[in-house]
All heavy atoms as an XYZ file, in Angstrom:
827
protein
N       1.605   -110.537     10.879
C       2.905   -110.677     11.492
C       4.024   -110.545     10.458
O       5.012   -109.874     10.705
C       2.978   -112.024     12.231
C       4.244   -112.246     12.966
S       4.369   -111.077     14.322
C       5.704   -111.748     15.186
N       3.837   -111.212      9.302
C       4.847   -111.136      8.252
C       4.989   -109.708      7.726
O       6.092   -109.254      7.442
C       4.498   -112.079      7.100
C       4.710   -113.532      7.422
C       4.405   -114.394      6.231
C       4.568   -115.870      6.561
N       4.296   -116.728      5.409
N       3.848   -108.998      7.631
C       3.893   -107.616      7.154
C       4.650   -106.724      8.134
O       5.408   -105.856      7.726
C       2.476   -107.078      6.941
C       1.798   -107.630      5.731
C       0.441   -106.996      5.531
C      -0.249   -107.595      4.316
N      -1.554   -106.966      4.083
N       4.460   -106.961      9.409
C       5.154   -106.170     10.422
C       6.654   -106.436     10.353
O       7.464   -105.512     10.382
C       4.603   -106.466     11.838
C       3.161   -105.968     11.943
C       5.479   -105.831     12.908
C       2.474   -106.375     13.219
N       7.024   -107.696     10.247
C       8.450   -108.063     10.154
C       9.084   -107.465      8.897
O      10.199   -106.955      8.954
C       8.619   -109.587     10.160
C       8.235   -110.244     11.478
S       9.276   -109.702     12.837
C      10.773   -110.560     12.445
N       8.374   -107.525      7.789
C       8.877   -106.948      6.544
C       9.030   -105.442      6.678
O      10.045   -104.876      6.253
C       7.942   -107.297      5.374
C       8.356   -106.744      4.013
C       9.724   -107.281      3.603
C       7.318   -107.103      2.971
N       8.068   -104.800      7.294
C       8.142   -103.350      7.496
C       9.330   -102.974      8.365
O      10.054   -102.023      8.073
C       6.849   -102.832      8.131
O       5.760   -103.016      7.262
N       9.542   -103.709      9.434
C      10.671   -103.452     10.324
C      11.988   -103.669      9.573
O      12.909   -102.862      9.668
C      10.597   -104.346     11.589
C      11.892   -104.273     12.387
C       9.405   -103.952     12.436
N      12.065   -104.734      8.820
C      13.271   -105.020      8.040
C      13.564   -103.890      7.059
O      14.695   -103.433      6.946
C      13.122   -106.349      7.295
C      14.266   -106.624      6.361
C      15.497   -107.034      6.844
C      14.114   -106.434      4.995
C      16.556   -107.269      5.989
C      15.164   -106.668      4.126
C      16.397   -107.086      4.625
N      12.549   -103.448      6.333
C      12.734   -102.364      5.367
C      13.142   -101.062      6.044
O      13.988   -100.328      5.535
C      11.465   -102.169      4.539
C      11.127   -103.310      3.573
C       9.775   -103.062      2.907
C      12.216   -103.484      2.530
N      12.579   -100.785      7.186
C      12.933    -99.581      7.934
C      14.390    -99.635      8.394
O      15.135    -98.671      8.234
C      12.005    -99.405      9.136
C      12.267    -98.179     10.011
C      12.079    -96.904      9.205
C      11.353    -98.191     11.211
N      14.797   -100.772      8.928
C      16.179   -100.937      9.372
C      17.137   -100.826      8.188
O      18.177   -100.166      8.271
C      16.368   -102.279     10.115
C      17.840   -102.583     10.351
C      15.611   -102.259     11.426
N      16.797   -101.427      7.080
C      17.645   -101.353      5.886
C      17.774    -99.917      5.402
O      18.872    -99.471      5.035
C      17.075   -102.243      4.782
N      16.691    -99.174      5.397
C      16.723    -97.774      4.961
C      17.603    -96.932      5.872
O      18.396    -96.107      5.410
C      15.301    -97.211      4.908
N      17.499    -97.148      7.158
C      18.317    -96.413      8.120
C      19.793    -96.763      7.929
O      20.657    -95.889      7.960
C      17.859    -96.699      9.570
C      18.868    -96.178     10.583
C      16.486    -96.096      9.813
N      20.084    -98.027      7.718
C      21.473    -98.447      7.517
C      22.057    -97.841      6.257
O      23.195    -97.387      6.249
C      21.571    -99.974      7.483
C      21.382   -100.616      8.835
S      21.380   -102.416      8.794
C      22.955   -102.770      8.071
N      21.302    -97.819      5.180
C      21.790    -97.235      3.931
C      22.032    -95.746      4.076
O      23.018    -95.211      3.581
C      20.811    -97.522      2.784
C      20.749    -98.966      2.329
C      19.653    -99.146      1.278
C      22.092    -99.418      1.774
N      21.149    -95.059      4.751
C      21.326    -93.634      4.980
C      22.546    -93.384      5.848
O      23.320    -92.473      5.595
C      20.068    -93.032      5.646
O      18.949    -93.289      4.812
C      20.215    -91.550      5.859
N      22.746    -94.194      6.834
C      23.908    -94.068      7.697
C      25.204    -94.289      6.953
O      26.198    -93.628      7.213
N      25.212    -95.196      5.993
C      26.411    -95.438      5.187
C      26.777    -94.192      4.408
O      27.930    -93.796      4.371
C      26.204    -96.613      4.242
S      26.158    -98.212      5.078
N      25.789    -93.577      3.777
C      26.063    -92.358      3.027
C      26.606    -91.274      3.942
O      27.535    -90.565      3.592
C      24.800    -91.855      2.315
C      24.460    -92.671      1.077
O      25.335    -93.416      0.598
O      23.329    -92.548      0.594
N      26.041    -91.174      5.121
C      26.465    -90.155      6.077
C      27.916    -90.371      6.497
O      28.708    -89.431      6.507
C      25.549    -90.176      7.297
O      25.992    -89.258      8.253
N      28.280    -91.584      6.835
C      29.662    -91.847      7.255
C      30.617    -91.748      6.073
O      31.751    -91.287      6.236
C      29.777    -93.203      7.943
O      29.484    -94.251      7.051
N      30.180    -92.153      4.885
C      31.022    -92.027      3.701
C      31.246    -90.555      3.349
O      32.334    -90.155      2.948
C      30.391    -92.745      2.504
C      30.376    -94.255      2.684
O      31.129    -94.768      3.542
O      29.613    -94.924      1.973
N      30.209    -89.749      3.540
C      30.324    -88.307      3.281
C      31.311    -87.684      4.262
O      32.151    -86.876      3.882
C      28.954    -87.637      3.392
C      28.985    -86.161      3.088
C      28.870    -85.705      1.776
C      29.127    -85.218      4.097
C      28.909    -84.359      1.483
C      29.174    -83.872      3.817
C      29.052    -83.447      2.509
O      29.103    -82.108      2.220
N      31.218    -88.097      5.516
C      32.135    -87.581      6.534
C      33.570    -87.951      6.181
O      34.479    -87.129      6.284
C      31.763    -88.130      7.907
C      32.628    -87.593      9.013
C      32.206    -88.135     10.371
C      33.147    -87.608     11.441
N      32.839    -88.131     12.755
N      33.786    -89.178      5.741
C      35.135    -89.614      5.357
C      35.637    -88.807      4.162
O      36.791    -88.379      4.135
C      35.145    -91.101      5.022
C      36.520    -91.604      4.644
C      36.530    -93.075      4.345
C      37.948    -93.470      3.936
N      38.051    -94.866      3.572
N      34.781    -88.593      3.178
C      35.158    -87.807      2.003
C      35.526    -86.386      2.406
O      36.509    -85.816      1.910
C      34.022    -87.798      0.982
N      34.764    -85.819      3.332
C      35.043    -84.467      3.819
C      36.378    -84.419      4.548
O      37.158    -83.478      4.368
C      33.905    -83.984      4.746
O      32.675    -84.018      4.010
C      34.146    -82.579      5.236
N      36.664    -85.433      5.334
C      37.949    -85.502      6.033
C      39.108    -85.596      5.051
O      40.157    -84.973      5.251
C      37.957    -86.680      7.003
C      37.053    -86.487      8.200
C      36.867    -87.735      9.052
O      37.415    -88.809      8.690
O      36.165    -87.642     10.076
N      38.921    -86.375      3.985
C      39.960    -86.473      2.954
C      40.202    -85.108      2.315
O      41.347    -84.700      2.106
C      39.550    -87.492      1.884
C      39.572    -88.948      2.310
C      38.853    -89.828      1.287
C      41.011    -89.429      2.502
N      39.126    -84.414      2.021
C      39.230    -83.084      1.414
C      39.974    -82.131      2.349
O      40.892    -81.433      1.927
C      37.825    -82.558      1.096
C      37.809    -81.171      0.517
C      37.968    -80.977     -0.855
C      37.621    -80.053      1.318
C      37.952    -79.709     -1.399
C      37.602    -78.780      0.779
C      37.763    -78.610     -0.576
O      37.758    -77.342     -1.115
N      39.565    -82.110      3.595
C      40.154    -81.188      4.568
C      41.618    -81.492      4.860
O      42.375    -80.598      5.229
C      39.334    -81.181      5.858
C      37.974    -80.528      5.666
C      37.051    -80.661      6.862
O      37.408    -81.392      7.834
O      35.976    -80.060      6.825
N      42.024    -82.737      4.664
C      43.426    -83.094      4.907
C      44.289    -82.964      3.652
O      45.474    -83.266      3.691
C      43.521    -84.510      5.475
O      43.098    -85.457      4.522
N      43.686    -82.507      2.554
C      44.461    -82.261      1.342
C      44.603    -83.455      0.417
O      45.367    -83.406     -0.543
N      43.879    -84.524      0.674
C      43.900    -85.701     -0.197
C      42.826    -85.534     -1.273
O      41.787    -86.191     -1.252
C      43.651    -86.977      0.612
C      44.754    -87.244      1.597
O      45.928    -87.159      1.266
N      44.393    -87.540      2.819
N      43.085    -84.641     -2.208
C      42.053    -84.218     -3.153
C      41.656    -85.298     -4.150
O      40.485    -85.391     -4.517
C      42.480    -82.930     -3.865
C      42.751    -81.819     -2.884
C      44.000    -81.213     -2.809
C      41.762    -81.394     -2.004
C      44.248    -80.204     -1.898
C      42.003    -80.390     -1.076
C      43.249    -79.803     -1.027
O      43.479    -78.807     -0.124
N      42.605    -86.130     -4.583
C      42.248    -87.219     -5.494
C      41.315    -88.218     -4.811
O      40.302    -88.623     -5.378
C      43.496    -87.951     -6.004
C      44.235    -87.178     -7.074
O      43.587    -86.427     -7.825
O      45.462    -87.340     -7.175
N      41.670    -88.594     -3.592
C      40.847    -89.550     -2.851
C      39.489    -88.937     -2.495
O      38.461    -89.616     -2.543
C      41.565    -90.002     -1.589
C      42.793    -90.846     -1.865
C      43.531    -91.209     -0.593
O      42.877    -91.631      0.383
O      44.761    -91.051     -0.568
N      39.488    -87.660     -2.147
C      38.227    -86.979     -1.830
C      37.331    -86.937     -3.062
O      36.125    -87.194     -2.966
C      38.504    -85.563     -1.331
N      37.928    -86.660     -4.216
C      37.155    -86.628     -5.459
C      36.485    -87.977     -5.701
O      35.295    -88.040     -6.005
C      38.060    -86.272     -6.642
C      37.366    -86.401     -7.967
C      36.509    -85.409     -8.411
C      37.539    -87.528     -8.763
C      35.841    -85.530     -9.628
C      36.885    -87.657     -9.967
C      36.040    -86.648    -10.392
O      35.371    -86.789    -11.591
N      37.242    -89.048     -5.557
C      36.691    -90.389     -5.760
C      35.571    -90.678     -4.761
O      34.522    -91.206     -5.124
C      37.792    -91.456     -5.633
C      38.831    -91.404     -6.727
C      38.273    -91.654     -8.107
O      37.344    -92.482     -8.248
O      38.770    -91.024     -9.055
N      35.801    -90.328     -3.507
C      34.804    -90.602     -2.463
C      33.517    -89.814     -2.701
O      32.421    -90.356     -2.587
C      35.389    -90.270     -1.091
N      33.651    -88.534     -3.054
C      32.457    -87.730     -3.319
C      31.738    -88.218     -4.578
O      30.510    -88.247     -4.626
C      32.806    -86.248     -3.459
C      33.052    -85.557     -2.152
C      34.275    -84.953     -1.886
C      32.063    -85.487     -1.177
C      34.507    -84.303     -0.687
C      32.284    -84.843      0.034
C      33.515    -84.248      0.276
N      32.492    -88.631     -5.580
C      31.888    -89.137     -6.812
C      31.081    -90.402     -6.537
O      29.980    -90.571     -7.067
C      32.975    -89.404     -7.873
O      33.650    -88.175     -8.140
C      32.377    -89.923     -9.154
N      31.617    -91.290     -5.698
C      30.910    -92.526     -5.357
C      29.599    -92.263     -4.620
O      28.685    -93.078     -4.672
C      31.809    -93.429     -4.515
C      32.938    -94.051     -5.301
C      33.878    -94.877     -4.441
O      33.552    -95.139     -3.261
O      34.957    -95.244     -4.941
N      29.506    -91.123     -3.952
C      28.284    -90.784     -3.217
C      27.158    -90.291     -4.129
O      26.029    -90.114     -3.677
C      28.592    -89.718     -2.159
C      29.337    -90.229     -0.937
C      29.873    -89.068     -0.111
C      28.435    -91.106     -0.091
N      27.464    -90.065     -5.385
C      26.430    -89.626     -6.326
C      25.866    -88.275     -5.955
O      26.616    -87.323     -5.749
N      24.546    -88.197     -5.828
C      23.912    -86.913     -5.543
C      23.596    -86.715     -4.059
O      22.768    -85.890     -3.696
C      22.655    -86.735     -6.390
C      21.587    -87.779     -6.102
O      21.858    -88.734     -5.351
O      20.477    -87.650     -6.641
N      24.276    -87.457     -3.188
C      24.063    -87.302     -1.754
C      24.525    -85.914     -1.316
O      25.657    -85.507     -1.602
C      24.830    -88.378     -0.987
C      24.640    -88.317      0.510
C      23.477    -88.805      1.094
C      25.609    -87.764      1.327
C      23.289    -88.751      2.472
C      25.433    -87.708      2.700
C      24.272    -88.194      3.258
O      24.087    -88.126      4.626
N      23.669    -85.192     -0.651
C      23.937    -83.821     -0.188
C      24.557    -83.000     -1.325
O      23.994    -82.915     -2.399
C      24.827    -83.815      1.054
C      24.142    -84.264      2.304
C      25.019    -84.004      3.509
C      24.310    -84.397      4.787
N      25.078    -84.051      5.969
N      25.728    -82.425     -1.068
C      26.407    -81.603     -2.070
C      27.642    -82.319     -2.630
O      28.626    -81.684     -2.998
C      26.803    -80.257     -1.471
C      27.776    -80.385     -0.309
O      27.962    -81.511      0.193
O      28.355    -79.367      0.093
N      27.568    -83.643     -2.729
C      28.718    -84.433     -3.160
C      29.206    -84.073     -4.555
O      30.409    -84.079     -4.813
C      28.397    -85.929     -3.100
O      28.207    -86.324     -1.770
N      28.292    -83.750     -5.451
C      28.685    -83.378     -6.815
C      29.541    -82.108     -6.773
O      30.607    -82.040     -7.393
C      27.450    -83.194     -7.719
C      27.835    -82.623     -9.069
C      26.714    -84.519     -7.886
N      29.091    -81.116     -6.017
C      29.857    -79.870     -5.890
C      31.185    -80.095     -5.172
O      32.205    -79.510     -5.540
C      29.048    -78.810     -5.150
C      27.900    -78.270     -5.974
O      27.983    -78.288     -7.224
O      26.902    -77.826     -5.375
N      31.165    -80.952     -4.161
C      32.398    -81.219     -3.427
C      33.406    -81.990     -4.272
O      34.613    -81.794     -4.127
C      32.100    -81.960     -2.123
C      31.431    -81.088     -1.075
S      32.399    -79.616     -0.631
C      33.842    -80.359      0.128
N      32.928    -82.838     -5.160
C      33.835    -83.528     -6.085
C      34.520    -82.499     -6.981
O      35.743    -82.561     -7.182
C      33.074    -84.555     -6.914
N      33.748    -81.553     -7.488
C      34.333    -80.485     -8.313
C      35.301    -79.639     -7.497
O      36.384    -79.279     -7.980
C      33.232    -79.606     -8.900
C      32.415    -80.294     -9.960
C      31.312    -79.384    -10.470
C      30.415    -80.099    -11.456
N      29.311    -79.240    -11.911
N      34.924    -79.321     -6.264
C      35.800    -78.530     -5.397
C      37.111    -79.265     -5.137
O      38.181    -78.642     -5.088
C      35.091    -78.214     -4.083
N      37.046    -80.580     -5.000
C      38.251    -81.382     -4.787
C      39.185    -81.281     -5.988
O      40.399    -81.116     -5.835
C      37.888    -82.845     -4.537
O      37.106    -82.974     -3.391
N      38.600    -81.383     -7.171
C      39.418    -81.256     -8.387
C      39.987    -79.849     -8.515
O      41.139    -79.669     -8.919
C      38.592    -81.600     -9.628
C      38.906    -82.948    -10.194
N      40.176    -83.443    -10.316
C      38.107    -83.892    -10.701
C      40.138    -84.641    -10.856
N      38.897    -84.947    -11.092
N      39.188    -78.863     -8.170
C      39.653    -77.478     -8.248
C      40.836    -77.262     -7.311
O      41.831    -76.645     -7.680
C      38.514    -76.516     -7.913
C      38.892    -75.068     -8.087
C      38.741    -74.442     -9.321
C      39.419    -74.335     -7.034
C      39.094    -73.122     -9.498
C      39.788    -73.004     -7.202
C      39.626    -72.406     -8.428
O      39.988    -71.089     -8.607
N      40.725    -77.772     -6.075
C      41.824    -77.631     -5.124
C      43.074    -78.368     -5.617
O      44.185    -77.869     -5.467
C      41.414    -78.159     -3.747
C      40.406    -77.296     -3.041
C      40.969    -75.958     -2.629
C      41.744    -76.100     -1.352
N      42.234    -74.821     -0.818
N      42.872    -79.540     -6.214
C      44.009    -80.283     -6.773
C      44.700    -79.437     -7.836
O      45.926    -79.293     -7.834
C      43.537    -81.597     -7.381
C      44.635    -82.339     -8.116
C      44.114    -83.554     -8.836
C      45.226    -84.200     -9.645
N      44.773    -85.414    -10.321
N      43.925    -78.859     -8.738
C      44.487    -78.038     -9.804
C      45.198    -76.816     -9.228
O      46.267    -76.423     -9.708
C      43.390    -77.610    -10.779
N      44.632    -76.227     -8.197
C      45.250    -75.057     -7.562
C      46.603    -75.408     -6.953
O      47.560    -74.641     -7.078
C      44.326    -74.488     -6.482
O      43.125    -74.025     -7.055
N      46.686    -76.565     -6.311
C      47.952    -77.013     -5.735
C      48.975    -77.265     -6.845
O      50.142    -76.879     -6.730
C      47.756    -78.269     -4.855
C      49.082    -78.897     -4.466
C      46.940    -77.921     -3.624
N      48.532    -77.893     -7.917
C      49.431    -78.123     -9.059
C      49.957    -76.798     -9.605
O      51.145    -76.659     -9.897
C      48.708    -78.904    -10.162
C      48.398    -80.365     -9.858
C      47.423    -80.928    -10.884
C      49.676    -81.190     -9.821
N      49.074    -75.837     -9.714
C      49.470    -74.509    -10.217
C      50.470    -73.851     -9.270
O      51.492    -73.330     -9.704
C      48.230    -73.625    -10.393
C      48.534    -72.287    -11.019
C      48.573    -72.146    -12.407
C      48.795    -71.166    -10.237
C      48.862    -70.925    -12.989
C      49.085    -69.942    -10.804
C      49.118    -69.820    -12.184
O      49.412    -68.609    -12.765
N      50.181    -73.889     -7.980
C      51.079    -73.302     -6.979
C      52.452    -73.968     -6.996
O      53.462    -73.326     -6.730
C      50.471    -73.414     -5.586
C      49.271    -72.515     -5.381
C      48.508    -72.825     -4.098
O      49.003    -73.605     -3.251
O      47.396    -72.294     -3.950
N      52.487    -75.257     -7.319
C      53.746    -76.000     -7.385
C      54.391    -75.918     -8.765
O      55.336    -76.657     -9.059
C      53.522    -77.460     -6.996
C      53.195    -77.612     -5.531
O      53.636    -76.824     -4.701
N      52.406    -78.615     -5.202
N      53.857    -75.026     -9.588
C      54.378    -74.747    -10.933
C      54.317    -75.945    -11.869
O      55.104    -76.064    -12.803
C      55.796    -74.178    -10.849
C      55.847    -72.873    -10.081
C      57.234    -72.275     -9.972
O      58.206    -72.851    -10.543
O      57.353    -71.237     -9.307
N      53.374    -76.826    -11.634
C      53.111    -77.935    -12.546
C      51.966    -77.481    -13.453
O      50.832    -77.927    -13.340
C      52.748    -79.208    -11.778
C      52.703    -80.426    -12.660
O      52.645    -80.324    -13.883
N      52.714    -81.585    -12.049
N      52.284    -76.545    -14.339
C      51.278    -75.826    -15.113
C      50.541    -76.715    -16.108
O      49.341    -76.552    -16.307
C      51.906    -74.631    -15.827
C      52.564    -73.669    -14.876
C      53.924    -73.380    -14.951
C      51.815    -73.040    -13.872
C      54.522    -72.492    -14.073
C      52.413    -72.149    -12.982
C      53.766    -71.875    -13.097
O      54.341    -71.003    -12.222
N      51.255    -77.637    -16.722
C      50.602    -78.510    -17.702
C      49.504    -79.344    -17.038
O      48.379    -79.411    -17.529
C      51.629    -79.423    -18.376
C      51.040    -80.300    -19.445
C      52.094    -81.159    -20.121
C      51.454    -82.042    -21.174
N      52.425    -82.939    -21.784
N      49.829    -79.991    -15.919
C      48.847    -80.811    -15.214
C      47.712    -79.941    -14.663
O      46.538    -80.328    -14.729
C      49.516    -81.588    -14.084
N      48.045    -78.761    -14.152
C      47.018    -77.849    -13.637
C      46.053    -77.464    -14.745
O      44.836    -77.453    -14.549
C      47.668    -76.600    -13.037
N      46.599    -77.169    -15.921
C      45.760    -76.798    -17.062
C      44.791    -77.914    -17.422
O      43.606    -77.661    -17.680
C      46.637    -76.441    -18.254
S      45.701    -75.957    -19.717
N      45.271    -79.140    -17.420
C      44.403    -80.282    -17.756
C      43.246    -80.416    -16.764
O      42.108    -80.640    -17.154
C      45.229    -81.563    -17.795
C      46.199    -81.609    -18.958
C      47.183    -82.771    -18.888
O      47.102    -83.580    -17.929
O      48.040    -82.859    -19.778
N      43.551    -80.264    -15.465
C      42.504    -80.408    -14.454
C      41.532    -79.235    -14.526
O      40.317    -79.428    -14.509
C      43.101    -80.560    -13.039
C      41.996    -80.665    -11.997
C      44.010    -81.790    -12.971
N      42.056    -78.017    -14.620
C      41.181    -76.847    -14.727
C      40.291    -76.949    -15.963
O      39.097    -76.650    -15.906
C      41.990    -75.548    -14.790
C      42.482    -75.048    -13.460
C      43.826    -74.755    -13.269
C      41.607    -74.853    -12.394
C      44.286    -74.266    -12.055
C      42.063    -74.376    -11.170
C      43.400    -74.081    -11.001
N      40.857    -77.385    -17.076
C      40.077    -77.515    -18.311
C      38.954    -78.527    -18.130
O      37.819    -78.303    -18.574
C      40.985    -77.928    -19.482
O      41.983    -76.909    -19.666
C      40.203    -78.102    -20.762
N      39.229    -79.615    -17.450
C      38.217    -80.637    -17.206
C      37.067    -80.154    -16.337
O      35.976    -80.717    -16.373
N      37.291    -79.096    -15.591
C      36.244    -78.559    -14.721
C      35.265    -77.640    -15.459
O      34.265    -77.224    -14.885
C      36.874    -77.796    -13.548
C      37.471    -78.678    -12.473
C      38.371    -77.868    -11.547
C      36.373    -79.354    -11.676
N      35.565    -77.322    -16.694
C      34.646    -76.500    -17.491
C      34.450    -75.126    -16.899
O      35.403    -74.392    -16.673
N      33.192    -74.791    -16.610
C      32.879    -73.449    -16.123
C      32.751    -73.373    -14.599
O      32.185    -72.426    -14.065
C      31.601    -72.928    -16.784
C      30.369    -73.770    -16.443
O      30.520    -74.844    -15.840
O      29.263    -73.344    -16.800
N      33.306    -74.347    -13.900
C      33.264    -74.325    -12.433
C      34.116    -73.168    -11.928
O      35.296    -73.055    -12.260
C      33.773    -75.652    -11.859
C      33.773    -75.693    -10.351
C      32.594    -75.899     -9.648
C      34.944    -75.507     -9.632
C      32.575    -75.934     -8.266
C      34.944    -75.546     -8.248
C      33.756    -75.751     -7.573
O      33.743    -75.776     -6.206
N      33.512    -72.297    -11.147
C      34.161    -71.111    -10.594
C      34.968    -70.402    -11.679
O      34.428    -70.090    -12.731
C      34.983    -71.469     -9.356
C      34.108    -71.910     -8.198
C      34.820    -71.908     -6.871
O      35.965    -71.419     -6.771
O      34.214    -72.406     -5.905
N      36.250    -70.181    -11.453
C      37.074    -69.494    -12.457
C      38.029    -70.471    -13.159
O      39.118    -70.098    -13.583
C      37.854    -68.346    -11.822
C      38.879    -68.803    -10.794
O      38.772    -69.963    -10.334
O      39.769    -68.019    -10.456
N      37.583    -71.720    -13.321
C      38.438    -72.759    -13.908
C      38.880    -72.416    -15.323
O      40.035    -72.679    -15.681
C      37.720    -74.108    -13.915
O      37.544    -74.564    -12.604
N      37.993    -71.846    -16.111
C      38.363    -71.501    -17.490
C      39.499    -70.472    -17.498
O      40.469    -70.609    -18.249
C      37.150    -70.976    -18.251
N      39.387    -69.481    -16.638
C      40.435    -68.469    -16.532
C      41.736    -69.078    -16.023
O      42.820    -68.779    -16.533
C      39.968    -67.335    -15.608
C      40.971    -66.208    -15.543
O      41.437    -65.715    -16.558
N      41.303    -65.791    -14.327
N      41.637    -69.942    -15.022
C      42.825    -70.582    -14.476
C      43.467    -71.535    -15.486
O      44.691    -71.672    -15.517
C      42.490    -71.318    -13.182
C      42.185    -70.392    -12.010
S      43.520    -69.218    -11.641
C      44.844    -70.313    -11.179
N      42.656    -72.162    -16.317
C      43.205    -73.017    -17.378
C      44.020    -72.170    -18.340
O      45.124    -72.560    -18.750
C      42.079    -73.749    -18.106
N      43.498    -70.997    -18.683
C      44.231    -70.092    -19.574
C      45.534    -69.628    -18.941
O      46.581    -69.601    -19.601
C      43.372    -68.878    -19.939
C      42.221    -69.213    -20.869
O      42.263    -70.284    -21.518
O      41.270    -68.403    -20.943
N      45.488    -69.257    -17.663
C      46.704    -68.834    -16.965
C      47.720    -69.967    -16.886
O      48.927    -69.746    -17.058
C      46.365    -68.331    -15.558
C      45.622    -67.004    -15.468
C      45.245    -66.713    -14.011
C      46.468    -65.876    -16.033
N      47.243    -71.166    -16.648
C      48.137    -72.327    -16.580
C      48.774    -72.596    -17.934
O      49.976    -72.884    -18.018
C      47.363    -73.572    -16.121
O      46.814    -73.375    -14.860
N      47.961    -72.493    -18.965
C      48.455    -72.704    -20.330
C      49.525    -71.673    -20.676
O      50.574    -71.998    -21.240
C      47.279    -72.624    -21.314
C      47.557    -73.184    -22.674
C      46.296    -73.227    -23.545
N      45.301    -74.150    -22.992
C      44.126    -73.789    -22.462
N      43.766    -72.534    -22.419
N      43.310    -74.701    -21.985
N      49.275    -70.405    -20.330
C      50.239    -69.335    -20.577
C      51.522    -69.564    -19.801
O      52.625    -69.442    -20.342
C      49.620    -67.982    -20.211
C      50.534    -66.776    -20.350
C      50.973    -66.575    -21.798
C      49.834    -65.513    -19.837
N      51.415    -69.930    -18.521
C      52.601    -70.183    -17.707
C      53.396    -71.355    -18.251
O      54.636    -71.328    -18.269
C      52.184    -70.437    -16.255
N      52.682    -72.377    -18.714
C      53.371    -73.540    -19.290
C      54.100    -73.150    -20.579
O      55.252    -73.547    -20.793
C      52.372    -74.661    -19.547
C      52.985    -75.901    -20.146
C      53.984    -76.605    -19.459
C      52.600    -76.369    -21.386
C      54.557    -77.744    -19.999
C      53.175    -77.512    -21.940
C      54.145    -78.195    -21.244
O      54.722    -79.311    -21.793
N      53.451    -72.350    -21.401
C      54.077    -71.886    -22.653
C      55.324    -71.063    -22.343
O      56.363    -71.237    -23.006
C      53.086    -71.082    -23.473
N      55.251    -70.200    -21.353
C      56.402    -69.394    -20.970
C      57.529    -70.273    -20.444
O      58.710    -69.994    -20.666
C      56.014    -68.352    -19.924
C      55.154    -67.254    -20.487
C      54.646    -66.294    -19.418
O      54.551    -66.651    -18.245
N      54.308    -65.087    -19.842
N      57.167    -71.310    -19.775
C      58.137    -72.265    -19.246
C      58.885    -72.963    -20.366
O      60.078    -73.240    -20.272
C      57.381    -73.277    -18.369
C      58.231    -74.131    -17.503
C      57.351    -75.013    -16.616
O      56.723    -75.950    -17.152
O      57.282    -74.769    -15.411
N      58.178    -73.250    -21.458
C      58.787    -73.933    -22.587
C      59.716    -73.038    -23.385
O      60.642    -73.535    -24.035
C      57.699    -74.498    -23.513
C      56.856    -75.643    -22.945
C      55.745    -76.016    -23.918
C      57.722    -76.836    -22.616
N      59.464    -71.747    -23.334
C      60.276    -70.791    -24.122
C      61.545    -70.506    -23.461
O      62.348    -70.774    -22.911
C      59.524    -69.456    -24.328
C      60.422    -68.437    -24.982
C      58.292    -69.677    -25.129
C-alpha cells in the first residue's frame, strides 16, 4: 500500500513539474511575441534546457539588439550583439553597430 501511494505521489509530482515548465515556456513565448525581450530572455534562461529555451533566450537577446540598432542606439546594440558571439549574424551586426557608433561620434 505504501509503495502504491509513493508511486502515485511521484507520478503526480512529475506531471506537475512538467506542467510548470510547459506553462512557463508558454509565458516566455508570449513575452517574446509581445516584444518584451528582456523579460523573455530571463524567462527562457530560467527554463534551462527545456525544449528550445536556450535558443529562444539567444533569439530574445538578438531581437533586443536589433531593436536597439533600429532605434540608433548603436553602442548598446553592439554590446548585446557582441555578447551573442556567433549566434546568427551577431558578429557582423556587432561590427556594423560599432561602425555606426563611431560615425555618430565623429
